[in-house]
N, C-alpha and C positions, 0 to 999 in steps of 0.2 A: 505492500500500500505507499508506502515511502516512497519508494521508485516511482510511481505513477502520480503523486504530490512533486516531489521533483523533476519532472517529465510529462509534464500534463501537458507540452508543448505537442507530443507527438498525438496525442488523443485527437486532439484539435484539428491538427494536420491530418490523420487519416480520416476522422470524419468528413472535413472541407472536402477533399479528395474524392471518398465515397458518393456523397451527397452529390457533388458535381457530375461524379460517373452516371448516376442514378438517372440525373436530368437528360444526360446524354441519350435516355432508354425513352424518357416519357414526354420532353418536350413541352411540357406544359408550365412552365416554370417556377413551379413549385418548391421542386427540392431544390433550383438552384437560388431560393431566396434563404432556405435553411441554411445552406451550403454557407451563405454569406455572412448567417450568422454564426457559424463553425467559423470563418477567417476574422472575424468581429471578435469571438474568444479567444482564437489564435492569438491576435494581435494582442490582448489584454493580458495575455500570460508572458507575452516578453517585457511589457509594462511592470510586471509584476504585483498583477491582483492576484488575489487567492482563489482558490478552488470555486468557491461559493458564489464570489462576484464573477468570475468568469463561465458560469452557469446565468447569471443573472444577464449576463453582459448576450451570452448567445439568445439566451430566451426573447428577451426584448430587441432587438437588433432582427431576429425570424419573423419576430413576431409584427412590428414596425414594416419589412418588407413585404410579406405577406399582406396586409392591409393596405396599405398606402402604394407603393410600387408595385407589386404584380398587375392590379386591374388597369392600371395605367401600360404596363408593357404590352397585356394582352390584349388591350384594345387596340395598339399601333398596329400589334402583329397582324389582325384580323381584317382590318382595313387595309384595302390596296386596291389595285385598278382588277378590272375585271379575267384578263389574264394570270393571274394570280391567286385567285377564287379553288377552291379543292373541288372534287370532283360532286361532292353531296353537293356545294352551294350552287354550282353549274347545272344542278337538276332542278332548281327552285325556277317554275317558270316554263318548264319545258313541255312541249308537246308529247303528248301519252293517248296511248289507243287500247281501250280496255276490250280483254281478249276474251274475258267472264264477265258476268255482272259483278259490280262492283257495290259493295253494302259497306256500314258503318264498323263492320267485322272483318270483312274478307273481302277476295277478288285479284283478280291478276290483272297489270298493265304491261304493254310495252314500251319501253320510253329509249328510244335513240337507238335502235337494236336490241335490247336488252329488256329479259322478261322481270318483272318487280312482282312480290305481292304488294296489292293495294288497300285504300279503307279510304273512303269518301270523307271529304273534310267536315262536310253539314252532316252526315248519316243518310243521304237520302242513297237509295237504291239509285244504281247506273247500268244502265243493260249493255249488253257486251256489244262491241264494235262503236262504241259512243266515243269523240273526239273529248280531249280531257287534257286539264293542265295540272302542273304538280304543286300544291300549294307550300308543303315543307315534306322532309324527311325522318321519320320517324325511326332510327335504327336501321333492321333493313327493311322496314314497308314505307311506302309512296303514300302519302297522302296526298290526294286527287279532285279535282273541282271540275265540272263540266267548262270547256272552251268555251271564252268569251266568241259569240257569233261574230264570223267576218262582217263586215260594213255592210251592208247591201244598198247604200244611197249610190247613186250612178254618179260618176267621177263631174267635175265641171265642164263645161265646153272649154279646151285647148289644152287639156290635161294630158294629152293621148300620144 
């Protein structure tokens, strides 16, 4: 135990590197915030803080990072040009075709060549063959709604 108190910096360094490594697998920015807390505790160790103060520094810095920095960082990472959207975000608003009746609980649709399980957004039954649009994606299920009818008004003269 005395060795651990004398060499506590090793514990914080291993925790810092371990949490940073876990972050590379999750890419959620949560473990990165904990890792920064461990880095702050490592610095506190070198400044001469006792073990209890090191733990408090870790907890406070990690909590502040999670509550204040992470939401801003996640918001900045999620916004971006349309060409940087992930596959799920690109599907929202896409055209779909009901392959079998879609209800509030079940159904199958074709979206861009792929077959998805589906359910209707408003709970209405949509018959097979209906043109739909994707309202959102819940896990592996597309939540769909009837596609907006194309504009049937004649084009103004001269716009041919």
